[in-house]
C-alpha positions as CSV (number, residue, x, y, z in Angstrom):
1,M,16.2,-8.3,-26.2
2,S,13.5,-9.3,-23.4
3,F,12.1,-6.5,-20.2
4,D,13.7,-5.7,-17.7
5,W,11.2,-7.2,-14.7
6,G,13.4,-5.5,-11.9
7,K,13.2,-1.3,-13.7
8,F,9.0,-2.3,-11.9
9,L,11.5,-1.5,-8.4
10,E,12.7,1.5,-9.8
11,V,9.0,2.7,-10.6
12,A,7.4,2.1,-7.3
13,E,10.6,4.0,-5.6
14,K,9.7,6.6,-7.8
15,L,5.9,6.1,-7.3
16,N,6.0,5.8,-3.1
17,Q,7.6,9.6,-3.0
18,Q,4.7,11.2,-4.2
19,K,3.7,10.7,-1.2
20,S,-0.7,10.0,-2.5
21,E,-2.5,7.1,-1.2
22,E,-3.0,6.0,-4.9
23,T,1.0,6.2,-5.3
24,F,0.8,3.5,-2.9
25,R,-1.1,1.2,-3.7
26,T,0.5,1.0,-7.0
27,A,4.1,1.7,-5.7
28,I,2.8,-2.4,-3.4
29,S,2.2,-4.0,-7.5
30,R,5.1,-2.9,-9.3
31,A,7.4,-3.9,-6.6
32,Y,5.1,-7.3,-6.6
33,Y,5.4,-7.7,-10.0
34,S,9.6,-6.5,-10.1
35,V,10.1,-9.8,-7.9
36,F,7.8,-12.1,-9.2
37,C,8.0,-11.9,-13.1
38,T,11.8,-11.5,-12.4
39,I,12.0,-14.5,-10.2
40,R,9.3,-16.4,-12.1
41,N,11.5,-16.3,-15.6
42,L,14.3,-17.2,-13.3
43,K,12.8,-20.3,-12.3
44,G,11.5,-21.6,-15.5
45,F,8.1,-20.7,-15.8
46,K,7.9,-18.2,-18.3
47,D,5.7,-20.3,-19.9
48,Y,3.5,-21.4,-17.8
49,K,0.0,-19.2,-18.3
50,Q,-2.1,-21.2,-16.1
51,R,-4.3,-18.9,-13.4
52,D,-3.0,-20.1,-10.5
53,I,0.8,-19.2,-11.5
54,H,1.8,-17.1,-8.5
55,S,0.6,-19.7,-5.7
56,K,2.5,-22.6,-7.6
57,L,5.5,-20.8,-7.8
58,I,5.3,-19.3,-4.2
59,E,5.2,-23.5,-3.3
60,T,7.3,-24.5,-5.4
61,L,10.1,-22.0,-4.1
62,K,8.7,-22.5,-0.1
63,N,9.4,-26.1,-0.2
64,S,12.5,-26.8,-1.9
65,H,15.5,-27.9,-0.3
66,S,17.1,-24.2,-0.7
67,N,17.7,-22.3,1.9
68,S,17.6,-18.8,-0.5
69,D,14.5,-20.2,-1.6
70,N,12.4,-20.7,1.4
71,F,13.2,-17.4,2.1
72,I,12.6,-15.7,-1.4
73,G,9.6,-18.1,-1.7
74,T,8.4,-16.8,2.5
75,T,9.1,-13.3,1.4
76,L,7.3,-13.1,-2.3
77,D,3.8,-14.6,0.1
78,Q,3.9,-11.8,2.1
79,L,4.7,-9.7,-0.9
80,R,1.0,-11.1,-2.6
81,R,-0.2,-10.5,0.4
82,E,-0.1,-6.9,0.8
83,R,0.3,-6.6,-3.5
84,N,-3.5,-8.7,-3.3
85,I,-4.8,-5.9,-0.1
86,A,-3.4,-2.9,-2.2
87,D,-4.7,-4.1,-5.4
88,Y,-9.0,-5.2,-4.4
89,N,-9.5,-3.9,-0.8
90,E,-10.3,-0.4,-0.6
91,D,-11.8,-0.9,2.3
92,K,-8.1,-0.6,3.5
93,T,-6.0,2.0,4.2
94,V,-2.6,1.3,2.7
95,N,-0.5,4.5,3.5
96,E,3.2,5.0,3.6
97,M,5.0,3.0,5.9
98,M,3.3,-0.4,3.8
99,S,4.4,1.0,0.6
100,Q,8.1,1.0,2.0
101,K,7.9,-1.8,3.9
102,C,7.0,-3.8,0.3
103,I,9.4,-2.2,-1.0
104,Y,11.9,-3.3,1.4
105,M,10.5,-6.5,1.5
106,A,11.0,-6.2,-2.6
107,Q,14.9,-5.1,-2.1
108,E,16.1,-8.5,0.4
109,I,14.5,-10.6,-3.0
110,F,16.4,-8.6,-5.5
111,K,19.4,-9.0,-2.5
112,F,18.9,-12.6,-2.2
113,I,19.0,-13.0,-6.5
114,K,22.3,-11.4,-7.3
115,K,24.3,-14.0,-4.8
């Protein structure tokens, strides 16, 4: 039985309620990985172990002929940028509004996946 990456979004939602910068940062990261890992597996990249997997998946989606893939790729790219700030930039304040925005973007991506 494989892990359901979508459950990370539930974790993000719970973390967001704790109202601290460290939980907002972690919520953003979990929101990103909930959709990234789900889509990676759905699109056949599960066994692709190269460093460029994030950009490769995003570019594949953005260059697709499918409007839903384009939306997912563009939104995932925005979410990845926010995740990079949350995970690596200690000089930028991360707040509840940013965290909530990332959770919302992940929720929107999941709506497209389930269509």
